[in-house]
C-alpha positions as CSV (number, residue, x, y, z in Angstrom):
1,M,-4.3,-27.5,-16.1
2,R,-3.6,-30.9,-16.5
3,A,-6.8,-32.7,-16.7
4,S,-6.3,-35.0,-13.5
5,S,-6.5,-31.6,-11.2
6,T,-10.2,-31.1,-11.6
7,S,-10.7,-34.2,-10.0
8,L,-12.4,-34.5,-6.4
9,P,-11.2,-37.2,-4.0
10,N,-12.6,-40.2,-3.1
11,E,-14.8,-40.6,-0.3
12,G,-13.2,-40.2,3.4
13,E,-10.5,-39.0,1.7
14,S,-8.6,-35.4,2.2
15,I,-8.0,-32.8,0.2
16,V,-5.0,-31.8,1.8
17,A,-2.5,-34.3,0.1
18,S,-0.2,-33.6,3.1
19,G,-3.0,-35.3,5.8
20,S,-2.9,-32.8,7.8
21,P,-6.3,-31.8,9.5
22,R,-5.8,-27.9,8.0
23,P,-3.7,-27.4,5.1
24,R,-0.6,-26.4,5.9
25,L,0.4,-22.4,4.4
26,T,3.4,-21.5,2.9
27,F,3.6,-17.6,1.7
28,I,6.7,-17.1,-0.9
29,G,7.7,-13.8,-0.2
30,V,7.7,-11.8,3.1
31,G,7.3,-8.3,2.6
32,P,4.2,-6.4,3.9
33,L,2.0,-8.2,1.8
34,G,3.0,-11.9,2.5
35,G,4.6,-11.1,5.8
36,T,1.4,-9.7,7.6
37,Y,-0.5,-12.7,5.6
38,A,2.0,-15.0,7.1
39,A,1.8,-13.9,10.8
40,C,-2.1,-13.8,10.4
41,Y,-2.7,-16.9,9.1
42,A,-0.4,-18.6,12.0
43,E,-2.4,-16.5,14.7
44,L,-5.6,-18.4,13.3
45,G,-4.4,-21.4,13.9
46,Y,-2.8,-22.8,10.5
47,E,0.6,-24.2,10.3
48,V,2.8,-21.6,8.1
49,L,6.2,-21.4,6.5
50,G,7.2,-17.9,5.2
51,Y,9.6,-17.6,2.4
52,D,11.9,-14.9,0.5
53,V,15.0,-15.0,-1.0
54,D,16.6,-12.0,1.0
55,S,18.3,-13.8,3.9
56,G,18.4,-10.8,6.3
57,R,15.0,-10.3,6.6
58,I,14.3,-14.0,7.2
59,E,16.9,-13.9,9.7
60,K,15.1,-11.2,11.4
61,F,11.5,-12.6,11.0
62,S,12.7,-15.8,12.5
63,A,14.4,-14.0,15.6
64,G,11.0,-11.9,15.7
65,E,12.0,-8.9,14.5
66,M,10.5,-6.7,11.8
67,P,12.1,-5.8,8.9
68,F,8.9,-3.1,8.3
69,Y,6.8,-1.6,10.1
70,E,2.9,-2.8,10.7
71,R,1.1,-1.5,13.6
72,G,0.7,-4.8,15.3
73,L,2.6,-6.7,13.5
74,D,5.2,-8.2,15.3
75,D,3.7,-9.0,18.5
76,L,1.9,-11.7,16.1
77,V,5.5,-12.7,15.1
78,R,6.6,-12.8,17.8
79,K,4.0,-14.5,19.6
80,N,3.6,-17.7,16.7
81,V,7.6,-18.0,16.4
82,D,7.6,-18.4,20.2
83,N,4.6,-21.3,20.0
84,G,6.1,-23.0,16.4
85,R,3.2,-22.3,14.1
86,L,5.2,-20.0,12.2
87,R,8.5,-20.3,10.6
88,F,10.4,-19.1,7.8
89,T,13.0,-19.8,5.3
90,T,15.3,-19.3,2.6
91,D,15.7,-23.1,1.1
92,P,12.7,-23.4,-1.7
93,Q,12.7,-27.1,-1.3
94,E,11.8,-26.6,3.0
95,V,8.8,-24.6,1.0
96,A,7.9,-27.2,-1.3
97,D,7.8,-30.7,1.1
98,F,5.6,-28.4,3.6
99,G,2.7,-26.3,2.3
100,D,-0.5,-27.5,0.9
101,V,-1.4,-24.3,-0.5
102,H,1.4,-21.5,-1.8
103,F,0.7,-18.0,-1.6
104,L,2.8,-16.2,-4.4
105,C,3.0,-12.4,-2.8
106,V,6.1,-11.1,-4.6
107,G,6.2,-7.5,-5.7
108,T,5.5,-6.5,-9.3
109,P,7.1,-3.0,-9.7
110,P,6.8,-1.2,-13.0
111,R,8.8,-2.2,-15.5
112,K,12.2,-0.4,-16.7
113,D,10.8,0.0,-20.1
114,S,7.3,1.1,-19.2
115,D,4.6,1.0,-16.9
116,S,3.9,-2.3,-17.1
117,A,4.0,-4.3,-14.4
118,D,7.2,-6.5,-14.2
119,L,6.6,-9.8,-13.9
120,A,10.0,-11.2,-13.2
121,Y,9.5,-12.3,-9.4
122,I,6.3,-14.3,-10.2
123,E,8.2,-15.8,-13.3
124,S,11.1,-16.1,-10.7
125,A,9.2,-17.8,-7.6
126,V,7.0,-20.2,-9.9
127,T,9.9,-21.7,-11.9
128,T,11.9,-21.7,-8.5
129,L,9.1,-23.8,-7.0
130,A,7.7,-25.7,-9.5
131,P,10.3,-28.3,-10.3
132,L,10.4,-29.3,-6.5
133,L,6.9,-29.9,-6.0
134,T,6.1,-34.0,-5.1
135,R,2.7,-34.1,-4.3
136,R,-0.8,-32.2,-5.1
137,C,-1.1,-29.0,-4.4
138,L,-2.4,-25.7,-4.7
139,L,-0.4,-22.1,-6.3
140,V,-2.7,-19.0,-5.1
141,G,-1.5,-15.6,-6.4
142,K,-1.8,-13.0,-4.3
143,S,0.2,-10.3,-6.4
144,T,-1.7,-7.7,-7.3
145,V,-0.6,-8.3,-11.5
146,P,-2.2,-7.7,-15.3
147,V,-5.2,-9.5,-16.3
148,G,-4.3,-12.4,-17.4
149,T,-1.7,-13.5,-15.4
150,A,-3.2,-16.4,-13.6
151,A,-3.1,-18.5,-16.8
152,W,0.6,-17.9,-17.6
153,V,1.0,-18.7,-14.4
154,Q,-0.9,-22.3,-14.7
155,Q,1.2,-22.2,-18.1
156,L,4.9,-21.9,-16.7
157,I,3.6,-24.6,-13.7
158,D,2.6,-27.2,-16.1
159,K,6.5,-26.6,-18.2
160,H,8.3,-26.8,-14.9
161,S,6.3,-29.3,-12.8
162,S,6.7,-33.1,-13.3
163,P,4.0,-34.5,-15.3
164,D,3.7,-36.7,-12.5
165,V,2.3,-34.1,-9.6
166,E,-0.9,-32.2,-9.8
167,V,-0.3,-28.4,-9.2
168,E,-3.2,-25.9,-9.7
169,V,-3.4,-22.4,-9.8
170,A,-5.9,-20.1,-8.0
171,W,-6.4,-16.7,-7.3
172,S,-7.1,-14.5,-4.2
173,P,-6.8,-10.7,-4.7
174,E,-5.2,-8.6,-1.2
175,F,-6.9,-5.8,-0.2
176,L,-4.7,-4.5,2.4
177,Q,-4.1,-0.8,3.5
178,E,-0.6,0.1,4.9
179,A,-0.8,0.6,8.9
180,N,-4.1,-1.3,8.7
181,A,-2.6,-5.0,7.3
182,V,-3.0,-7.2,10.1
183,D,-6.2,-5.7,10.9
184,D,-7.5,-6.2,6.7
185,V,-6.1,-9.5,7.0
186,L,-8.1,-11.2,10.2
187,R,-11.2,-9.0,9.6
188,P,-11.7,-8.5,5.6
189,N,-14.5,-6.8,4.1
190,R,-14.4,-8.9,1.5
191,I,-12.8,-12.5,0.3
192,V,-12.4,-13.2,-3.7
193,L,-12.1,-16.3,-5.1
194,A,-10.8,-18.0,-8.1
195,A,-10.3,-21.3,-8.7
196,Q,-10.4,-23.7,-11.9
197,S,-11.9,-27.0,-10.2
198,E,-14.1,-27.9,-7.2
199,W,-11.0,-29.5,-5.7
200,A,-9.4,-26.2,-5.6
201,D,-12.2,-24.2,-4.9
202,E,-12.9,-26.5,-1.9
203,L,-8.9,-26.1,-0.8
204,L,-8.6,-22.4,-1.1
205,Q,-11.8,-22.3,1.2
206,A,-10.0,-24.4,3.5
207,A,-7.6,-22.0,3.0
208,H,-9.5,-19.6,3.9
209,K,-12.0,-20.9,6.6
210,G,-9.8,-19.6,9.5
211,V,-10.7,-16.0,8.8
212,F,-14.4,-16.9,8.0
213,E,-14.5,-19.0,12.0
214,L,-13.0,-15.5,13.4
215,A,-16.1,-13.9,11.7
216,A,-18.9,-15.8,13.6
217,M,-17.1,-15.5,16.7
218,E,-17.2,-11.6,16.3
219,D,-20.9,-12.3,15.4
220,R,-19.3,-10.7,11.8
221,E,-20.1,-10.8,8.4
222,V,-17.3,-12.0,5.5
223,P,-18.7,-10.9,1.8
224,L,-17.1,-13.9,-0.7
225,V,-16.9,-13.6,-4.3
226,K,-16.8,-16.3,-6.3
227,T,-15.4,-15.1,-9.3
228,D,-13.0,-16.1,-12.9
229,F,-9.6,-15.4,-13.4
230,A,-9.7,-12.4,-15.4
231,T,-12.4,-10.9,-12.6
232,A,-10.0,-11.3,-9.5
233,E,-6.9,-10.0,-11.4
234,L,-8.5,-7.1,-12.3
235,V,-10.4,-6.3,-8.6
236,K,-7.0,-4.5,-6.9
237,V,-6.2,-2.7,-9.6
238,A,-9.5,-1.4,-10.4
239,S,-10.1,-0.6,-7.1
240,N,-7.0,1.5,-6.4
241,A,-8.2,3.3,-10.0
242,F,-11.4,4.2,-8.4
243,L,-9.7,5.6,-5.0
244,S,-7.4,7.3,-6.9
245,T,-9.9,9.2,-9.0
246,K,-12.1,9.8,-6.3
247,I,-8.5,12.0,-4.3
248,S,-7.6,13.7,-7.7
249,F,-11.5,14.8,-8.1
250,I,-11.7,16.4,-4.5
251,N,-8.4,17.7,-5.2
252,A,-9.5,19.2,-8.4
253,M,-12.4,20.5,-6.4
254,A,-9.9,22.4,-4.8
255,E,-8.9,24.4,-7.1
256,L,-12.0,25.4,-8.1
257,C,-12.7,26.2,-4.2
258,E,-9.6,28.6,-4.1
259,A,-10.7,30.2,-7.2
260,S,-13.9,30.6,-6.1
261,G,-14.3,31.6,-2.7
262,G,-15.3,27.9,-1.8
263,D,-14.2,25.5,1.3
264,V,-13.5,22.3,0.0
265,N,-13.8,20.9,3.1
266,A,-17.5,21.6,3.9
267,L,-17.8,20.4,0.1
268,A,-16.6,17.4,0.8
269,R,-18.9,17.2,3.9
270,A,-21.9,17.9,2.3
271,M,-21.0,15.4,-0.3
272,G,-20.0,13.0,1.8
273,Y,-23.1,12.6,3.4
274,D,-24.9,11.3,-0.1
275,S,-24.4,7.3,0.1
276,R,-23.4,6.7,-3.2
277,I,-20.5,9.0,-2.5
278,G,-19.4,8.5,1.4
279,H,-16.7,10.5,3.3
280,R,-13.8,8.0,2.4
281,F,-11.1,9.4,0.2
282,L,-13.0,12.8,-0.1
283,R,-10.1,14.9,1.5
284,A,-8.2,17.4,-0.7
285,G,-4.5,17.5,0.3
286,I,-1.2,17.1,-1.6
287,G,-2.4,14.1,-3.9
288,F,-1.8,10.3,-2.8
289,G,1.5,8.4,-3.2
290,G,2.7,5.2,-1.3
291,G,4.1,1.6,-3.1
292,C,0.3,0.3,-4.6
293,L,-2.2,3.4,-6.0
294,P,0.4,4.9,-8.1
295,K,2.3,1.7,-9.4
296,D,-1.2,0.0,-9.6
297,L,-2.9,2.8,-11.5
298,R,-0.3,3.7,-14.2
299,A,0.2,-0.6,-14.9
300,L,-4.0,-0.4,-15.6
301,A,-3.7,2.0,-18.2
302,A,-0.7,0.0,-19.5
303,R,-2.6,-3.2,-19.6
304,G,-5.4,-1.4,-21.0
305,K,-3.3,0.1,-24.1
306,E,-2.2,-4.0,-24.5
307,L,-5.4,-5.1,-24.5
308,G,-7.0,-2.8,-27.2
309,V,-9.1,-0.3,-25.1
310,G,-6.5,2.1,-24.4
311,E,-9.0,5.3,-25.4
312,S,-11.3,4.1,-22.4
313,M,-8.4,4.1,-19.7
314,R,-7.3,7.6,-21.1
315,F,-9.1,9.4,-18.4
316,L,-6.4,7.6,-16.2
317,A,-3.4,9.9,-17.5
318,E,-6.1,13.2,-16.1
319,V,-6.2,11.4,-12.5
320,E,-2.6,11.0,-12.5
321,D,-1.4,14.4,-13.9
322,I,-4.0,16.2,-11.5
323,N,-2.3,14.1,-8.2
324,L,1.3,15.0,-9.6
325,N,-0.3,18.4,-10.0
326,R,-0.9,19.0,-6.6
327,R,2.9,19.0,-5.4
328,T,3.7,21.7,-7.9
329,K,0.8,23.6,-6.2
330,V,2.2,23.1,-2.8
331,V,5.8,24.5,-3.8
332,R,4.3,27.5,-5.3
333,L,1.8,28.2,-2.4
334,A,5.1,28.0,-0.4
335,A,6.4,30.6,-2.3
336,E,3.4,32.4,-2.1
337,L,3.2,32.2,1.7
338,C,6.6,33.7,1.8
339,G,6.0,36.3,-0.6
340,R,8.5,35.5,-3.3
341,E,7.4,35.2,-6.8
342,N,6.4,32.5,-8.9
343,G,8.2,33.1,-12.1
344,P,8.8,31.2,-15.3
345,N,11.5,29.3,-14.0
346,G,9.3,28.0,-10.8
347,P,9.0,28.9,-7.4
348,E,12.0,31.7,-5.8
349,L,12.7,29.7,-2.7
350,S,16.3,30.8,-2.2
351,G,17.8,31.3,1.7
352,L,14.6,30.4,3.3
353,N,14.2,27.6,5.8
354,I,11.6,25.5,5.5
355,T,10.6,22.9,7.7
356,V,8.6,20.1,5.9
357,L,6.5,17.8,8.6
358,G,6.2,14.1,7.7
359,A,8.1,12.4,4.9
360,T,6.3,9.0,4.6
361,F,3.0,9.0,2.2
362,K,0.1,8.2,5.0
363,P,1.1,8.3,8.6
364,D,1.0,5.1,11.1
365,T,3.8,3.9,8.5
366,D,7.7,4.2,7.7
367,D,7.0,3.9,3.8
368,V,8.3,6.7,2.2
369,R,7.9,4.9,-1.6
370,D,6.2,7.9,-4.0
371,S,5.6,9.9,-0.9
372,P,4.0,12.9,-2.2
373,A,5.1,14.9,1.3
374,L,9.0,13.9,0.9
375,D,9.1,14.6,-3.2
376,I,7.4,18.2,-2.5
377,A,10.7,18.4,0.4
378,R,13.4,17.3,-2.8
379,R,11.2,20.3,-5.3
380,M,11.3,23.1,-2.5
381,S,15.0,22.1,-2.0
382,N,15.7,22.0,-5.3
383,E,14.4,25.4,-5.9
384,G,16.7,27.1,-3.3
385,A,15.0,26.4,0.4
386,T,17.1,24.9,3.2
387,V,14.7,21.6,3.8
388,T,14.7,20.1,7.2
389,V,12.2,17.0,7.6
390,Y,10.9,15.5,10.6
391,D,8.8,12.4,10.5
392,P,8.1,10.0,13.6
393,M,8.2,7.1,11.9
394,G,10.5,7.3,8.5
395,M,13.1,9.1,9.1
396,D,15.2,6.1,8.3
397,N,14.4,5.3,5.0
398,A,13.4,9.0,4.2
399,R,17.4,9.5,4.9
400,M,17.9,6.8,2.2
401,F,15.3,8.5,-0.7
402,R,16.9,11.9,-0.1
403,P,20.3,11.9,1.8
404,E,20.3,15.7,0.8
405,L,18.0,17.2,2.7
406,R,18.1,17.5,6.1
407,Y,16.5,16.0,9.2
408,G,15.7,17.2,12.4
409,H,15.4,14.1,15.7
410,T,12.4,15.9,16.8
411,L,9.8,17.7,15.8
412,T,10.3,21.2,17.8
413,E,14.6,20.6,16.7
414,A,12.7,20.7,12.7
415,V,11.1,23.6,13.3
416,E,13.8,26.1,15.1
417,G,14.5,29.1,12.8
418,A,11.4,28.0,9.9
419,D,10.5,30.8,7.9
420,L,7.6,28.2,6.8
421,V,6.4,25.5,8.8
422,C,4.5,22.4,6.1
423,V,2.7,19.7,7.4
424,L,2.5,17.1,4.9
425,T,1.7,13.9,6.4
426,E,-1.4,13.9,8.8
427,W,0.3,12.1,12.2
428,E,-1.5,12.9,15.3
429,E,1.4,14.4,16.5
430,F,1.6,16.9,14.3
431,R,-2.5,17.6,14.3
432,H,-2.3,18.0,18.3
433,V,1.4,20.4,18.3
434,D,0.7,23.3,20.7
435,P,0.5,26.2,18.1
436,E,1.7,29.1,20.9
437,A,4.4,27.2,21.8
438,L,5.6,26.3,18.3
439,S,5.6,30.1,17.6
440,D,8.4,30.9,20.0
441,L,10.8,28.9,17.9
442,V,10.1,29.5,14.6
443,A,11.5,32.8,12.2
444,K,8.4,33.8,11.2
445,P,5.2,32.0,12.2
446,R,3.7,30.6,8.5
447,I,2.1,27.7,8.5
448,L,1.1,25.5,4.9
449,D,-1.6,22.6,6.0
450,G,-1.1,20.4,2.8
451,R,-3.8,17.4,4.3
452,N,-6.0,20.1,5.9
453,A,-5.6,18.2,9.2
454,L,-5.0,21.5,11.1
455,D,-8.1,23.7,12.9
456,P,-7.5,27.3,11.1
457,Q,-9.0,29.5,13.9
458,L,-6.8,27.9,16.4
459,W,-3.9,29.0,14.6
460,R,-4.8,32.0,13.3
461,N,-5.6,32.9,16.7
462,A,-2.0,32.1,17.5
463,G,-0.7,34.6,15.6
464,W,-0.2,32.4,13.0
465,T,-0.7,32.6,9.0
466,Y,-2.3,29.7,8.2
467,R,-2.5,28.4,4.4
468,G,-4.6,25.2,3.9
469,L,-5.6,23.4,0.3
470,G,-8.9,24.7,-1.2
471,R,-9.4,27.0,1.7
472,A,-9.7,30.8,1.4
473,A,-5.9,32.5,2.2
474,D,-6.0,34.9,5.2
């Protein structure tokens, strides 16, 4: 950081170099993270410009269309594109000319040669923008990154920007949950800020002021945590690692319940009443997936090794092993339910028609990245079963990832002639299906409830052989 960037403006001088009453915001990378933030901050009254190198994505957003599904986001995009507060571009010069605060929202996928986060998109975004900046501004990281990244980004800025232009780096991690991301931006459960100077801190708070104003209007409080770079970089991955650990813990307890005759749902309910534990993420099933938890878990372990504390992070490998073993467990249970052998070479499923209800990693999203449901469908297919998949929202993405599987246009079409039905994503449509009506369509009334989302007695009363995870068999 250049020394001059720590200075505050003179009395009466705005901290916003563009002279705008509120800082003008850019979001670099308009995937599910940046696209959601851009629309929500426009809704909060900011002038917002979204940038991406993907011209197709920018064209869709500019037309008020959605390149991905996030509940409630389409209305916000259309509304704020129409009123002019929200625009999109592929021109980095336009970004540099427009923004007072630039939010980095690009992806940080695993590297091809390791579990460490690949920072190539971060580097490309920073080195593209930096030479184009002509006035004092703030670059704020929101992407999930390894600890130590913020200082490296400041070095990149100092190297590639003009020495006459003050550009400072700050960090403010995101905590978005897919299917709830709009509310997570507008009504966050906390905001974490890390800045290097009083000026940066003041501007960073101005960029978030709309969130606090909305909270005041709704008589809510939003906790504000001001901290250092390292802590801000660790908060997201540490939170995701903890949630992953909680999920794997209850799934390990499910195995114990099955072996001992216990009921993991009752166990989790009893445990969750302890306020130190809580009920959320304490639900046994087929494990976690998606674009965040698995990636962040591995990246945190990898970064721990790089920093010489790999032994302390070793338990994270066990968390992942338990999670992946749940997928194997479901395939073996499928064979067991259908009276097939689980031999040394794996379950024998050849000749079976199996319906998998659910392709996305969670309900209310179209995201199939690292989806346990879709991976289980693949594994069953590899073991010889004819697998038909149905999902209310994720069919197109599932077909791209797993074109070898069959896909039903409707739930009833998907289950027709099935020897086994597996509920692997807890969509409301699946929770409320009529088991008696379904029994007329299947070849064998057998159901494997991979999310413990159904009423076992209701299905058994309708003549189905029901099997949940962490519960006693019929």
